[in-house]
Biopython code that builds the backbone (N, CA, C, O; Angstrom):
import numpy as np
from Bio.PDB.StructureBuilder import StructureBuilder

atoms = [
    (1, "MET", "N", (-198.826, 114.310, -25.308)),
    (1, "MET", "CA", (-198.632, 115.315, -26.186)),
    (1, "MET", "C", (-197.158, 115.712, -26.412)),
    (1, "MET", "O", (-196.335, 115.696, -25.497)),
    (2, "SER", "N", (-196.851, 116.091, -27.761)),
    (2, "SER", "CA", (-195.461, 116.165, -28.002)),
    (2, "SER", "C", (-194.810, 117.741, -27.466)),
    (2, "SER", "O", (-195.627, 118.661, -27.476)),
    (3, "PHE", "N", (-193.729, 117.989, -27.117)),
    (3, "PHE", "CA", (-193.458, 119.253, -26.715)),
    (3, "PHE", "C", (-194.076, 120.356, -27.530)),
    (3, "PHE", "O", (-194.737, 121.273, -27.044)),
    (4, "TYR", "N", (-193.750, 120.158, -29.104)),
    (4, "TYR", "CA", (-194.274, 121.196, -29.897)),
    (4, "TYR", "C", (-195.826, 121.412, -29.749)),
    (4, "TYR", "O", (-196.289, 122.549, -29.836)),
    (5, "GLY", "N", (-196.743, 120.162, -29.492)),
    (5, "GLY", "CA", (-197.902, 120.579, -29.248)),
    (5, "GLY", "C", (-198.125, 121.118, -28.084)),
    (5, "GLY", "O", (-199.077, 121.899, -28.090)),
    (6, "LYS", "N", (-197.566, 120.979, -27.040)),
    (6, "LYS", "CA", (-197.819, 121.824, -25.812)),
    (6, "LYS", "C", (-197.307, 123.408, -26.131)),
    (6, "LYS", "O", (-198.067, 124.309, -25.779)),
    (7, "LEU", "N", (-196.340, 123.675, -26.633)),
    (7, "LEU", "CA", (-195.798, 124.950, -26.842)),
    (7, "LEU", "C", (-196.973, 125.428, -27.807)),
    (7, "LEU", "O", (-197.778, 126.187, -27.266)),
    (8, "SER", "N", (-197.166, 125.170, -28.904)),
    (8, "SER", "CA", (-198.288, 125.440, -29.646)),
    (8, "SER", "C", (-199.833, 125.855, -28.927)),
    (8, "SER", "O", (-200.499, 126.882, -29.064)),
    (9, "ALA", "N", (-200.088, 124.657, -28.139)),
    (9, "ALA", "CA", (-201.227, 125.363, -27.418)),
    (9, "ALA", "C", (-201.064, 126.376, -26.393)),
    (9, "ALA", "O", (-201.987, 127.080, -25.985)),
    (10, "ALA", "N", (-199.651, 126.440, -25.918)),
    (10, "ALA", "CA", (-199.618, 127.530, -24.630)),
    (10, "ALA", "C", (-199.486, 128.849, -25.417)),
    (10, "ALA", "O", (-199.833, 129.818, -24.742)),
    (11, "LEU", "N", (-199.053, 129.158, -26.735)),
    (11, "LEU", "CA", (-199.090, 129.951, -27.664)),
    (11, "LEU", "C", (-200.340, 130.403, -28.139)),
    (11, "LEU", "O", (-200.536, 131.607, -28.301)),
    (12, "ILE", "N", (-201.216, 129.543, -28.380)),
    (12, "ILE", "CA", (-202.521, 129.849, -28.790)),
    (12, "ILE", "C", (-203.411, 130.659, -27.573)),
    (12, "ILE", "O", (-204.138, 131.637, -27.747)),
    (13, "SER", "N", (-203.152, 130.012, -26.397)),
    (13, "SER", "CA", (-203.863, 130.401, -25.252)),
    (13, "SER", "C", (-203.478, 131.713, -24.969)),
    (13, "SER", "O", (-204.395, 132.505, -24.752)),
    (14, "MET", "N", (-202.103, 132.203, -24.913)),
    (14, "MET", "CA", (-201.686, 133.522, -24.746)),
    (14, "MET", "C", (-202.176, 134.488, -25.865)),
    (14, "MET", "O", (-202.482, 135.647, -25.585)),
    (15, "VAL", "N", (-202.245, 134.018, -27.094)),
    (15, "VAL", "CA", (-202.989, 135.168, -28.075)),
    (15, "VAL", "C", (-204.399, 135.249, -27.711)),
    (15, "VAL", "O", (-205.090, 136.252, -27.889)),
    (16, "LEU", "N", (-204.750, 134.287, -27.255)),
    (16, "LEU", "CA", (-206.587, 134.076, -27.055)),
    (16, "LEU", "C", (-206.914, 135.267, -25.733)),
    (16, "LEU", "O", (-207.852, 136.064, -25.690)),
    (17, "VAL", "N", (-205.770, 135.064, -24.681)),
    (17, "VAL", "CA", (-206.203, 135.613, -23.622)),
    (17, "VAL", "C", (-205.664, 137.427, -23.833)),
    (17, "VAL", "O", (-206.273, 138.433, -23.469)),
    (18, "GLY", "N", (-204.551, 137.338, -24.427)),
    (18, "GLY", "CA", (-203.911, 138.697, -24.825)),
    (18, "GLY", "C", (-204.922, 139.692, -25.610)),
    (18, "GLY", "O", (-205.132, 140.887, -25.399)),
    (19, "GLY", "N", (-205.603, 138.643, -26.791)),
    (19, "GLY", "CA", (-206.570, 139.562, -27.350)),
    (19, "GLY", "C", (-207.704, 139.807, -26.934)),
    (19, "GLY", "O", (-208.252, 140.750, -27.506)),
    (20, "GLY", "N", (-208.446, 139.155, -25.901)),
    (20, "GLY", "CA", (-209.206, 139.188, -25.041)),
    (20, "GLY", "C", (-209.310, 140.542, -24.216)),
    (20, "GLY", "O", (-210.304, 141.267, -24.202)),
    (21, "ALA", "N", (-207.947, 140.797, -23.432)),
    (21, "ALA", "CA", (-207.748, 141.732, -22.602)),
    (21, "ALA", "C", (-207.516, 142.989, -23.256)),
    (21, "ALA", "O", (-207.764, 144.062, -22.706)),
    (22, "ALA", "N", (-206.996, 142.875, -24.538)),
    (22, "ALA", "CA", (-206.889, 144.155, -25.405)),
    (22, "ALA", "C", (-208.454, 144.668, -25.838)),
    (22, "ALA", "O", (-208.848, 145.823, -25.682)),
    (23, "TYR", "N", (-209.227, 143.603, -26.391)),
    (23, "TYR", "CA", (-210.793, 143.894, -26.700)),
    (23, "TYR", "C", (-211.348, 144.723, -25.551)),
    (23, "TYR", "O", (-211.884, 145.825, -25.667)),
    (24, "TYR", "N", (-211.109, 143.921, -24.227)),
    (24, "TYR", "CA", (-211.780, 144.786, -23.184)),
    (24, "TYR", "C", (-211.219, 146.077, -22.893)),
    (24, "TYR", "O", (-211.989, 146.952, -22.499)),
    (25, "SER", "N", (-209.967, 146.338, -23.029)),
    (25, "SER", "CA", (-209.282, 147.396, -22.749)),
    (25, "SER", "C", (-209.644, 148.380, -23.653)),
    (25, "SER", "O", (-209.513, 149.523, -23.215)),
    (26, "ASN", "N", (-210.180, 148.245, -25.111)),
    (26, "ASN", "CA", (-210.527, 149.069, -25.713)),
    (26, "ASN", "C", (-211.832, 149.645, -25.655)),
    (26, "ASN", "O", (-212.223, 150.786, -25.900)),
    (27, "ILE", "N", (-212.684, 148.152, -25.111)),
    (27, "ILE", "CA", (-214.206, 148.540, -24.809)),
    (27, "ILE", "C", (-214.127, 149.711, -23.576)),
    (27, "ILE", "O", (-214.873, 150.688, -23.646)),
    (28, "SER", "N", (-213.229, 149.559, -22.505)),
    (28, "SER", "CA", (-213.018, 150.345, -21.351)),
    (28, "SER", "C", (-212.707, 151.717, -21.432)),
    (28, "SER", "O", (-213.014, 152.604, -20.636)),
    (29, "ALA", "N", (-211.907, 151.816, -22.734)),
    (29, "ALA", "CA", (-211.290, 153.122, -22.964)),
    (29, "ALA", "C", (-212.528, 153.942, -23.996)),
    (29, "ALA", "O", (-212.555, 155.153, -24.216)),
    (30, "ASP", "N", (-213.379, 153.038, -24.464)),
    (30, "ASP", "CA", (-214.371, 153.793, -25.379)),
    (30, "ASP", "C", (-215.296, 154.369, -24.508)),
    (30, "ASP", "O", (-215.668, 155.542, -24.550)),
    (31, "VAL", "N", (-215.709, 153.396, -23.610)),
    (31, "VAL", "CA", (-216.986, 154.014, -22.449)),
    (31, "VAL", "C", (-216.259, 155.195, -21.661)),
    (31, "VAL", "O", (-216.893, 156.179, -21.282)),
    (32, "MET", "N", (-215.134, 155.068, -21.476)),
    (32, "MET", "CA", (-214.809, 156.310, -20.486)),
    (32, "MET", "C", (-214.593, 157.623, -21.344)),
    (32, "MET", "O", (-214.677, 158.719, -20.789)),
    (33, "LYS", "N", (-214.300, 157.511, -22.775)),
    (33, "LYS", "CA", (-214.421, 158.546, -23.766)),
    (33, "LYS", "C", (-215.958, 158.891, -23.684)),
    (33, "LYS", "O", (-216.219, 160.070, -23.444)),
    (34, "GLN", "N", (-216.779, 158.207, -23.814)),
    (34, "GLN", "CA", (-218.345, 158.419, -23.703)),
    (34, "GLN", "C", (-218.634, 159.164, -22.670)),
    (34, "GLN", "O", (-219.208, 160.240, -22.833)),
    (35, "VAL", "N", (-218.289, 158.717, -21.458)),
    (35, "VAL", "CA", (-218.872, 159.314, -20.116)),
    (35, "VAL", "C", (-218.124, 160.432, -19.949)),
    (35, "VAL", "O", (-218.674, 161.321, -19.299)),
    (36, "THR", "N", (-216.924, 160.666, -20.387)),
    (36, "THR", "CA", (-216.351, 162.137, -20.290)),
    (36, "THR", "C", (-217.018, 163.274, -21.089)),
    (36, "THR", "O", (-217.183, 164.433, -20.711)),
    (37, "GLU", "N", (-217.432, 162.622, -22.477)),
    (37, "GLU", "CA", (-218.136, 163.343, -23.723)),
    (37, "GLU", "C", (-219.708, 163.904, -22.845)),
    (37, "GLU", "O", (-220.136, 165.058, -22.875)),
    (38, "LEU", "N", (-220.242, 162.927, -22.233)),
    (38, "LEU", "CA", (-221.758, 163.191, -21.744)),
    (38, "LEU", "C", (-221.267, 164.015, -20.662)),
    (38, "LEU", "O", (-221.851, 165.095, -20.744)),
    (39, "SER", "N", (-220.501, 164.006, -19.733)),
    (39, "SER", "CA", (-220.611, 164.626, -18.773)),
    (39, "SER", "C", (-219.942, 166.023, -19.127)),
    (39, "SER", "O", (-220.170, 166.953, -18.353)),
    (40, "ASP", "N", (-219.255, 166.211, -20.066)),
    (40, "ASP", "CA", (-218.906, 167.714, -20.905)),
    (40, "ASP", "C", (-220.280, 168.388, -21.075)),
    (40, "ASP", "O", (-220.649, 169.491, -20.673)),
    (41, "SER", "N", (-221.003, 167.364, -21.834)),
    (41, "SER", "CA", (-222.167, 168.035, -22.498)),
    (41, "SER", "C", (-223.085, 168.335, -21.753)),
    (41, "SER", "O", (-223.780, 169.270, -22.151)),
    (42, "ILE", "N", (-223.465, 167.690, -20.400)),
    (42, "ILE", "CA", (-224.617, 168.183, -19.776)),
    (42, "ILE", "C", (-223.946, 169.228, -18.302)),
    (42, "ILE", "O", (-224.648, 169.742, -17.431)),
    (43, "SER", "N", (-222.769, 169.283, -18.384)),
    (43, "SER", "CA", (-222.040, 170.070, -17.382)),
    (43, "SER", "C", (-222.805, 171.468, -17.693)),
    (43, "SER", "O", (-223.222, 171.692, -18.830)),
    (44, "CYS", "N", (-222.955, 172.305, -16.740)),
    (44, "CYS", "CA", (-223.430, 173.677, -16.533)),
    (44, "CYS", "C", (-222.223, 174.862, -16.109)),
    (44, "CYS", "O", (-221.609, 174.933, -15.044)),
    (45, "TYR", "N", (-222.102, 175.816, -17.396)),
    (45, "TYR", "CA", (-221.228, 176.849, -16.753)),
    (45, "TYR", "C", (-221.606, 178.126, -16.776)),
    (45, "TYR", "O", (-222.499, 178.322, -17.600)),
    (46, "ILE", "N", (-221.307, 178.954, -16.257)),
    (46, "ILE", "CA", (-221.817, 180.397, -16.104)),
    (46, "ILE", "C", (-220.569, 181.589, -16.637)),
    (46, "ILE", "O", (-219.397, 181.618, -16.261)),
    (47, "ILE", "N", (-221.087, 182.301, -17.386)),
    (47, "ILE", "CA", (-219.702, 183.067, -17.766)),
    (47, "ILE", "C", (-220.401, 184.732, -17.096)),
    (47, "ILE", "O", (-221.527, 185.179, -17.312)),
    (48, "LYS", "N", (-219.599, 185.188, -16.493)),
    (48, "LYS", "CA", (-220.157, 186.447, -15.867)),
    (48, "LYS", "C", (-219.129, 187.372, -15.385)),
    (48, "LYS", "O", (-218.047, 186.897, -15.041)),
    (49, "GLU", "N", (-219.374, 188.901, -15.304)),
    (49, "GLU", "CA", (-218.166, 189.512, -15.070)),
    (49, "GLU", "C", (-217.503, 189.485, -13.667)),
    (49, "GLU", "O", (-218.214, 189.455, -12.662)),
    (50, "TYR", "N", (-215.911, 189.495, -13.572)),
    (50, "TYR", "CA", (-215.499, 188.887, -12.574)),
    (50, "TYR", "C", (-214.160, 189.595, -12.446)),
    (50, "TYR", "O", (-213.112, 189.289, -13.014)),
    (51, "GLN", "N", (-214.421, 190.781, -11.444)),
    (51, "GLN", "CA", (-213.049, 192.129, -11.159)),
    (51, "GLN", "C", (-213.043, 192.723, -12.630)),
    (51, "GLN", "O", (-211.980, 192.720, -13.250)),
    (52, "GLY", "N", (-214.005, 193.148, -13.113)),
    (52, "GLY", "CA", (-214.328, 194.027, -14.202)),
    (52, "GLY", "C", (-213.951, 193.091, -15.573)),
    (52, "GLY", "O", (-214.148, 193.632, -16.661)),
    (53, "MET", "N", (-213.506, 191.944, -15.557)),
    (53, "MET", "CA", (-213.296, 191.162, -16.871)),
    (53, "MET", "C", (-214.211, 189.853, -16.904)),
    (53, "MET", "O", (-214.654, 189.293, -15.902)),
    (54, "ILE", "N", (-214.386, 189.525, -18.018)),
    (54, "ILE", "CA", (-215.283, 188.266, -18.170)),
    (54, "ILE", "C", (-214.613, 186.992, -17.842)),
    (54, "ILE", "O", (-213.444, 186.669, -18.051)),
    (55, "ALA", "N", (-215.538, 186.354, -17.310)),
    (55, "ALA", "CA", (-214.853, 184.818, -16.545)),
    (55, "ALA", "C", (-215.687, 183.850, -16.917)),
    (55, "ALA", "O", (-216.869, 184.028, -17.210)),
    (56, "LEU", "N", (-215.033, 182.677, -16.917)),
    (56, "LEU", "CA", (-215.898, 181.672, -16.934)),
    (56, "LEU", "C", (-216.157, 180.623, -15.810)),
    (56, "LEU", "O", (-215.173, 179.953, -15.496)),
    (57, "PHE", "N", (-217.149, 180.412, -15.254)),
    (57, "PHE", "CA", (-217.282, 179.427, -13.915)),
    (57, "PHE", "C", (-217.838, 178.439, -14.151)),
    (57, "PHE", "O", (-218.761, 178.370, -14.962)),
    (58, "LYS", "N", (-217.310, 177.298, -13.370)),
    (58, "LYS", "CA", (-218.410, 176.029, -13.522)),
    (58, "LYS", "C", (-219.513, 176.376, -12.518)),
    (58, "LYS", "O", (-219.173, 177.220, -11.689)),
    (59, "GLU", "N", (-220.892, 175.856, -12.404)),
    (59, "GLU", "CA", (-222.025, 175.994, -11.953)),
    (59, "GLU", "C", (-221.619, 175.663, -10.366)),
    (59, "GLU", "O", (-221.145, 174.631, -9.891)),
    (60, "GLY", "N", (-221.942, 176.790, -9.791)),
    (60, "GLY", "CA", (-221.797, 176.648, -8.190)),
    (60, "GLY", "C", (-220.327, 176.753, -7.380)),
    (60, "GLY", "O", (-220.082, 176.586, -6.186)),
    (61, "SER", "N", (-219.486, 177.082, -8.457)),
    (61, "SER", "CA", (-217.787, 177.615, -7.926)),
    (61, "SER", "C", (-218.005, 179.153, -7.983)),
    (61, "SER", "O", (-218.837, 179.837, -8.580)),
    (62, "ASP", "N", (-216.998, 179.455, -7.180)),
    (62, "ASP", "CA", (-216.707, 180.801, -7.009)),
    (62, "ASP", "C", (-215.396, 181.227, -7.719)),
    (62, "ASP", "O", (-215.018, 182.366, -7.995)),
    (63, "THR", "N", (-214.848, 180.139, -7.926)),
    (63, "THR", "CA", (-213.324, 180.361, -8.557)),
    (63, "THR", "C", (-213.367, 180.048, -10.231)),
    (63, "THR", "O", (-213.550, 178.919, -10.686)),
    (64, "PRO", "N", (-213.162, 181.259, -11.052)),
    (64, "PRO", "CA", (-213.455, 180.887, -12.340)),
    (64, "PRO", "C", (-212.364, 179.882, -12.945)),
    (64, "PRO", "O", (-211.233, 179.817, -12.464)),
    (65, "LEU", "N", (-212.805, 179.049, -14.106)),
    (65, "LEU", "CA", (-212.219, 178.385, -14.785)),
    (65, "LEU", "C", (-210.927, 178.947, -15.628)),
    (65, "LEU", "O", (-209.810, 178.445, -15.751)),
    (66, "ALA", "N", (-211.553, 180.363, -16.252)),
    (66, "ALA", "CA", (-211.162, 181.046, -16.906)),
    (66, "ALA", "C", (-211.229, 182.366, -16.748)),
    (66, "ALA", "O", (-212.303, 182.785, -16.315)),
    (67, "VAL", "N", (-209.991, 183.514, -17.084)),
    (67, "VAL", "CA", (-210.716, 184.974, -17.275)),
    (67, "VAL", "C", (-209.951, 185.449, -18.123)),
    (67, "VAL", "O", (-208.720, 185.449, -18.134)),
    (68, "TYR", "N", (-211.033, 186.068, -19.206)),
    (68, "TYR", "CA", (-210.764, 186.874, -20.355)),
    (68, "TYR", "C", (-209.904, 187.957, -20.295)),
    (68, "TYR", "O", (-209.680, 188.428, -19.180)),
    (69, "SER", "N", (-209.293, 188.524, -21.417)),
    (69, "SER", "CA", (-208.656, 189.750, -21.059)),
    (69, "SER", "C", (-209.645, 190.726, -21.747)),
    (69, "SER", "O", (-209.260, 191.871, -21.984)),
    (70, "LEU", "N", (-211.023, 190.297, -22.113)),
    (70, "LEU", "CA", (-211.347, 191.494, -22.468)),
    (70, "LEU", "C", (-212.438, 192.106, -21.478)),
    (70, "LEU", "O", (-213.445, 191.476, -21.157)),
    (71, "PRO", "N", (-212.180, 193.238, -21.076)),
    (71, "PRO", "CA", (-213.130, 193.947, -20.000)),
    (71, "PRO", "C", (-214.804, 193.801, -20.330)),
    (71, "PRO", "O", (-215.301, 193.887, -21.453)),
    (72, "ALA", "N", (-215.320, 193.630, -19.434)),
    (72, "ALA", "CA", (-216.750, 193.495, -19.424)),
    (72, "ALA", "C", (-217.423, 195.030, -19.959)),
    (72, "ALA", "O", (-218.284, 195.081, -20.838)),
    (73, "ASP", "N", (-216.978, 196.004, -19.403)),
    (73, "ASP", "CA", (-217.597, 197.336, -20.120)),
    (73, "ASP", "C", (-217.054, 197.700, -21.563)),
    (73, "ASP", "O", (-217.338, 198.803, -22.029)),
    (74, "SER", "N", (-216.390, 196.933, -22.181)),
    (74, "SER", "CA", (-216.307, 196.994, -23.700)),
    (74, "SER", "C", (-217.467, 196.283, -24.529)),
    (74, "SER", "O", (-217.679, 196.327, -25.741)),
    (75, "LEU", "N", (-218.158, 195.613, -23.515)),
    (75, "LEU", "CA", (-219.472, 195.076, -24.212)),
    (75, "LEU", "C", (-220.683, 196.010, -24.582)),
    (75, "LEU", "O", (-220.819, 197.056, -23.948)),
    (76, "SER", "N", (-221.395, 195.743, -25.384)),
    (76, "SER", "CA", (-222.553, 196.617, -25.426)),
    (76, "SER", "C", (-223.135, 196.584, -24.024)),
    (76, "SER", "O", (-222.729, 195.755, -23.210)),
    (77, "SER", "N", (-224.147, 197.533, -23.704)),
    (77, "SER", "CA", (-224.701, 197.579, -22.395)),
    (77, "SER", "C", (-225.926, 196.543, -21.867)),
    (77, "SER", "O", (-226.245, 196.302, -20.703)),
    (78, "ALA", "N", (-226.535, 195.984, -23.187)),
    (78, "ALA", "CA", (-227.350, 194.932, -22.790)),
    (78, "ALA", "C", (-226.361, 193.528, -22.456)),
    (78, "ALA", "O", (-226.816, 192.651, -21.720)),
    (79, "ASP", "N", (-225.236, 193.422, -22.947)),
    (79, "ASP", "CA", (-224.502, 192.131, -22.759)),
    (79, "ASP", "C", (-223.907, 192.491, -21.441)),
    (79, "ASP", "O", (-223.828, 191.619, -20.576)),
    (80, "GLU", "N", (-223.479, 193.707, -21.213)),
    (80, "GLU", "CA", (-222.920, 193.977, -20.032)),
    (80, "GLU", "C", (-223.739, 193.495, -18.752)),
    (80, "GLU", "O", (-223.305, 192.976, -17.724)),
    (81, "GLU", "N", (-225.108, 193.830, -19.123)),
    (81, "GLU", "CA", (-226.316, 193.696, -17.797)),
    (81, "GLU", "C", (-226.131, 192.271, -17.610)),
    (81, "GLU", "O", (-226.052, 191.814, -16.469)),
    (82, "LEU", "N", (-226.051, 191.480, -18.706)),
    (82, "LEU", "CA", (-226.561, 189.932, -18.673)),
    (82, "LEU", "C", (-225.472, 189.523, -18.096)),
    (82, "LEU", "O", (-225.750, 188.761, -17.169)),
    (83, "LEU", "N", (-223.955, 189.746, -18.276)),
    (83, "LEU", "CA", (-223.029, 189.398, -17.514)),
    (83, "LEU", "C", (-222.964, 189.624, -16.502)),
    (83, "LEU", "O", (-222.291, 188.789, -15.898)),
    (84, "LYS", "N", (-223.544, 190.802, -15.593)),
    (84, "LYS", "CA", (-223.491, 190.851, -14.380)),
    (84, "LYS", "C", (-224.684, 189.946, -13.613)),
    (84, "LYS", "O", (-224.589, 189.741, -12.403)),
    (85, "GLU", "N", (-225.596, 189.520, -14.244)),
    (85, "GLU", "CA", (-226.517, 188.528, -13.686)),
    (85, "GLU", "C", (-226.031, 187.050, -13.920)),
    (85, "GLU", "O", (-226.456, 186.145, -13.202)),
    (86, "GLY", "N", (-225.103, 186.812, -14.972)),
    (86, "GLY", "CA", (-224.488, 185.762, -15.136)),
    (86, "GLY", "C", (-225.270, 184.891, -16.411)),
    (86, "GLY", "O", (-226.486, 185.016, -16.556)),
    (87, "ILE", "N", (-224.566, 184.117, -17.201)),
    (87, "ILE", "CA", (-225.203, 183.787, -18.617)),
    (87, "ILE", "C", (-224.815, 182.511, -17.937)),
    (87, "ILE", "O", (-223.712, 182.350, -17.414)),
    (88, "ARG", "N", (-226.083, 181.303, -17.973)),
    (88, "ARG", "CA", (-225.823, 180.161, -17.844)),
    (88, "ARG", "C", (-225.766, 179.209, -19.282)),
    (88, "ARG", "O", (-226.471, 179.399, -20.273)),
    (89, "LEU", "N", (-225.031, 178.446, -19.163)),
    (89, "LEU", "CA", (-224.798, 177.702, -20.359)),
    (89, "LEU", "C", (-224.686, 176.280, -20.248)),
    (89, "LEU", "O", (-223.905, 175.864, -19.393)),
    (90, "ARG", "N", (-225.329, 175.434, -20.962)),
    (90, "ARG", "CA", (-225.164, 173.803, -20.730)),
    (90, "ARG", "C", (-224.265, 173.674, -21.910)),
    (90, "ARG", "O", (-224.439, 174.149, -23.032)),
    (91, "GLY", "N", (-223.232, 172.923, -21.453)),
    (91, "GLY", "CA", (-221.869, 172.152, -22.030)),
    (91, "GLY", "C", (-220.869, 173.181, -22.637)),
    (91, "GLY", "O", (-221.063, 174.382, -22.446)),
    (92, "SER", "N", (-219.901, 172.783, -23.297)),
    (92, "SER", "CA", (-218.534, 173.630, -23.649)),
    (92, "SER", "C", (-219.089, 173.946, -25.177)),
    (92, "SER", "O", (-218.786, 175.000, -25.736)),
    (93, "ASP", "N", (-219.779, 173.121, -25.695)),
    (93, "ASP", "CA", (-220.370, 173.709, -27.239)),
    (93, "ASP", "C", (-221.219, 175.262, -26.866)),
    (93, "ASP", "O", (-220.913, 176.128, -27.685)),
    (94, "GLU", "N", (-222.101, 175.686, -25.909)),
    (94, "GLU", "CA", (-222.606, 176.860, -25.902)),
    (94, "GLU", "C", (-221.595, 177.563, -25.541)),
    (94, "GLU", "O", (-221.290, 178.644, -26.045)),
    (95, "VAL", "N", (-220.851, 176.852, -24.407)),
    (95, "VAL", "CA", (-219.646, 178.185, -24.088)),
    (95, "VAL", "C", (-218.815, 179.144, -25.224)),
    (95, "VAL", "O", (-218.582, 180.343, -25.371)),
    (96, "THR", "N", (-218.497, 177.800, -25.976)),
    (96, "THR", "CA", (-217.374, 178.098, -27.169)),
    (96, "THR", "C", (-218.696, 179.212, -28.096)),
    (96, "THR", "O", (-218.279, 180.356, -28.272)),
    (97, "ARG", "N", (-219.748, 179.015, -28.494)),
    (97, "ARG", "CA", (-220.751, 179.533, -29.136)),
    (97, "ARG", "C", (-220.680, 180.905, -28.695)),
    (97, "ARG", "O", (-220.298, 181.742, -29.513)),
    (98, "LEU", "N", (-221.039, 181.319, -27.340)),
    (98, "LEU", "CA", (-221.109, 182.706, -26.769)),
    (98, "LEU", "C", (-219.709, 183.187, -26.828)),
    (98, "LEU", "O", (-219.685, 184.415, -26.915)),
    (99, "LEU", "N", (-218.792, 182.761, -26.815)),
    (99, "LEU", "CA", (-217.554, 183.167, -26.619)),
    (99, "LEU", "C", (-217.196, 183.756, -27.950)),
    (99, "LEU", "O", (-216.513, 184.778, -28.004)),
    (100, "GLU", "N", (-217.651, 183.121, -29.074)),
    (100, "GLU", "CA", (-217.348, 183.276, -30.532)),
    (100, "GLU", "C", (-218.387, 184.707, -30.865)),
    (100, "GLU", "O", (-218.070, 185.624, -31.622)),
    (101, "ASP", "N", (-219.442, 184.624, -30.229)),
    (101, "ASP", "CA", (-220.371, 185.591, -30.454)),
    (101, "ASP", "C", (-220.050, 187.074, -29.848)),
    (101, "ASP", "O", (-220.373, 188.168, -30.312)),
    (102, "LEU", "N", (-219.378, 186.792, -28.771)),
    (102, "LEU", "CA", (-218.852, 188.165, -27.926)),
    (102, "LEU", "C", (-217.566, 188.433, -28.526)),
    (102, "LEU", "O", (-217.172, 189.556, -28.213)),
    (103, "ASP", "N", (-216.669, 187.723, -29.373)),
    (103, "ASP", "CA", (-215.303, 188.047, -29.733)),
    (103, "ASP", "C", (-214.621, 188.114, -28.609)),
    (103, "ASP", "O", (-213.937, 189.078, -28.266)),
    (104, "ILE", "N", (-214.812, 186.887, -27.867)),
    (104, "ILE", "CA", (-213.791, 186.622, -27.098)),
    (104, "ILE", "C", (-212.755, 185.503, -27.500)),
    (104, "ILE", "O", (-213.263, 184.594, -28.155)),
    (105, "GLU", "N", (-211.462, 185.388, -27.252)),
    (105, "GLU", "CA", (-210.545, 184.465, -27.490)),
    (105, "GLU", "C", (-209.943, 183.930, -26.409)),
    (105, "GLU", "O", (-209.078, 183.065, -26.548)),
]
sb = StructureBuilder()
sb.init_structure("model")
sb.init_model(0)
sb.init_chain("A")
sb.init_seg("    ")
for serial, (resi, resn, name, xyz) in enumerate(atoms, 1):
    if name == "N":
        sb.init_residue(resn, " ", resi, " ")
    sb.init_atom(name, np.array(xyz, "f"), 0.0, 1.0, " ", f" {name:<3s}", serial, name[0])
structure = sb.get_structure()
């Protein structure tokens, strides 16, 4: 085989191997994104009163993920009672909806 034949065979091999690696890398990134989205959608959160304010907790944790500037006693008495018990939410979409309903930013 001539020098140019060997060179073109090597280049073709490199392109095929590189293309395959890029394909698998892309699949891996897609799978990781889907796993992250699934984990977020099935995670449970609790919104409750924390030191007089409204806070978001990951279920089972005593450390808040976020503490909001709105005092819990500024809400209606019914909402305030719910916050004392804690409102359990599944996924970040439910958290977002509740925060919007309570006018919490």
